[in-house]
N, C-alpha and C positions, 0 to 999 in steps of 0.2 A: 587153151584159152582162145586161140585164134579161130577154132572151128565152131565155137559156140555163138549163140545169138544172145545179146544182152538188151536190157530195157532201160531207158533213160527217162527222167522226168524233166520236162521243159516248160518254161513259162509261156503262156499264150500271149502275154502282153509285150514282153521285150525279147523273147527268144532265148533267154539264158537258160543254161542247164542247172539242175539242182546239184549243189556241191557241198562238201564239208570243208570249212576254212578254219584250220587251227590258228592261222595267223591272218589277221585282217588285211595285211598288205600284200599277201600272196593270192594267187588265183584259186588255189585249193585243189581238192581231190574231186573228180567227177564221180558221182554216185551211180553205181550200176546195180541192176536187179536181174536175177536169173529168170524170172517169170513176170509177165505182164500183171498178173494178179498180186504179186508181191509189191510192185510199185504202187498199185492202187491201194493196197492195204496200208502201206507206209503213209501215203497222203491222207487217207481217211482216219488213221489213228493219230497222226501228229500234226495235221494241218486241215482238219475237216472243214473249218470255216472258210478256207481259201482253196480247197481242193479243185473247185471248178475253174480256177485260173491256170491250171496246169494240164498238160497232155502227156501221154506216155508214148514214146517212140522206140522202135527197135533198131538195133545196129549189129551187123555181123562183127565178130571179133577181129576180122581182117582189116576193118576200117577204124578200129580204136586208136591205133598209133597216130594216124593222120589227124583224127579229131583232137587228140591230146595236144599235138603240136600246134594245130591251127588256133586253138583257144588258149594255149599256154598253161594247161593244167599240170600240176606237180605229178599227179598219178591218178589212180582210181581207188575208190572205196567200194568194195563189193558187199552189198547188204545181204547178210546171211539170215538174219531174222528181222523182218520189218516191224514187228510189234514191240520189241524191246527198246530200241533197235540195236542190233549187233552188226558191226561193220569191220571187214578185214581190209586194211589199207595196204596198197602196193604202190611203190614209187616208180615213176617212169624213168627208164635209163636212157 
Protein backbone atom coordinates (compact mmCIF):
# COMPACT_ATOMS: atom_id res chain seq x y z
CA UNK A 1 0.00 0.00 0.00
CA UNK A 2 2.89 2.38 0.68
CA UNK A 3 4.47 2.06 -2.77
CA UNK A 4 1.26 2.89 -4.65
CA UNK A 5 -0.08 6.24 -5.79
CA UNK A 6 -3.64 7.09 -4.79
CA UNK A 7 -6.03 9.76 -5.98
CA UNK A 8 -8.10 11.98 -3.70
CA UNK A 9 -11.03 14.24 -4.42
CA UNK A 10 -10.75 17.71 -2.91
CA UNK A 11 -13.11 20.67 -2.82
CA UNK A 12 -11.95 23.71 -4.76
CA UNK A 13 -13.92 26.03 -2.47
CA UNK A 14 -12.79 25.04 1.03
CA UNK A 15 -9.99 22.50 0.46
CA UNK A 16 -11.69 19.62 2.25
CA UNK A 17 -11.25 16.07 1.07
CA UNK A 18 -14.10 13.79 0.02
CA UNK A 19 -14.85 11.46 2.92
CA UNK A 20 -17.30 8.81 4.05
CA UNK A 21 -18.73 9.72 7.45
CA UNK A 22 -20.74 6.92 9.09
CA UNK A 23 -20.97 9.08 12.24
CA UNK A 24 -21.65 12.79 11.74
CA UNK A 25 -19.58 13.71 14.81
CA UNK A 26 -16.42 11.95 13.54
CA UNK A 27 -14.06 13.12 10.81
CA UNK A 28 -14.68 9.97 8.77
CA UNK A 29 -12.75 7.93 6.26
CA UNK A 30 -10.71 9.55 3.50
CA UNK A 31 -11.86 8.19 0.13
CA UNK A 32 -9.03 6.94 -2.07
CA UNK A 33 -9.11 5.93 -5.72
CA UNK A 34 -6.54 3.78 -7.51
CA UNK A 35 -6.79 5.74 -10.77
CA UNK A 36 -7.49 9.34 -11.69
CA UNK A 37 -10.29 8.27 -14.05
CA UNK A 38 -11.96 6.29 -11.23
CA UNK A 39 -12.17 9.47 -9.14
CA UNK A 40 -13.62 11.38 -12.09
CA UNK A 41 -16.12 8.57 -12.80
CA UNK A 42 -17.23 8.63 -9.17
CA UNK A 43 -17.84 12.39 -9.30
CA UNK A 44 -19.60 12.31 -12.66
CA UNK A 45 -21.84 9.41 -11.60
CA UNK A 46 -22.80 10.51 -8.09
CA UNK A 47 -22.39 14.29 -8.13
CA UNK A 48 -22.48 15.41 -11.76
CA UNK A 49 -24.18 18.72 -10.94
CA UNK A 50 -21.32 19.78 -8.60
CA UNK A 51 -18.38 17.85 -10.12
CA UNK A 52 -16.80 21.09 -11.35
CA UNK A 53 -16.39 22.19 -7.70
CA UNK A 54 -13.87 19.40 -7.06
CA UNK A 55 -10.39 18.53 -8.21
CA UNK A 56 -8.49 15.25 -8.21
CA UNK A 57 -5.07 15.13 -6.52
CA UNK A 58 -2.51 12.35 -6.36
CA UNK A 59 -0.67 11.27 -3.23
CA UNK A 60 2.02 8.63 -2.77
CA UNK A 61 1.17 5.91 -0.27
CA UNK A 62 4.16 6.96 1.85
CA UNK A 63 2.41 10.26 2.67
CA UNK A 64 -0.96 8.79 3.60
CA UNK A 65 -0.16 8.30 7.29
CA UNK A 66 0.81 11.91 7.83
CA UNK A 67 -2.25 13.15 5.93
CA UNK A 68 -4.55 10.99 8.05
CA UNK A 69 -2.98 12.30 11.24
CA UNK A 70 -2.99 15.94 10.15
CA UNK A 71 -6.68 15.90 9.23
CA UNK A 72 -7.72 13.49 11.99
CA UNK A 73 -9.31 10.87 9.74
CA UNK A 74 -10.37 7.51 11.23
CA UNK A 75 -8.94 5.64 8.24
CA UNK A 76 -9.32 5.26 4.49
CA UNK A 77 -12.01 4.01 2.19
CA UNK A 78 -10.55 2.56 -0.99
CA UNK A 79 -13.12 2.84 -3.76
CA UNK A 80 -12.91 -0.39 -5.76
CA UNK A 81 -15.91 0.32 -8.01
CA UNK A 82 -16.76 3.98 -8.53
CA UNK A 83 -20.05 3.32 -10.33
CA UNK A 84 -21.85 1.25 -7.66
CA UNK A 85 -19.95 2.52 -5.43
CA UNK A 86 -18.08 -0.26 -3.67
CA UNK A 87 -15.71 0.84 -0.91
CA UNK A 88 -13.29 -1.16 1.27
CA UNK A 89 -12.82 0.59 4.64
CA UNK A 90 -9.55 0.35 6.55
CA UNK A 91 -9.11 1.88 9.98
CA UNK A 92 -5.87 3.75 10.73
CA UNK A 93 -3.95 2.28 13.66
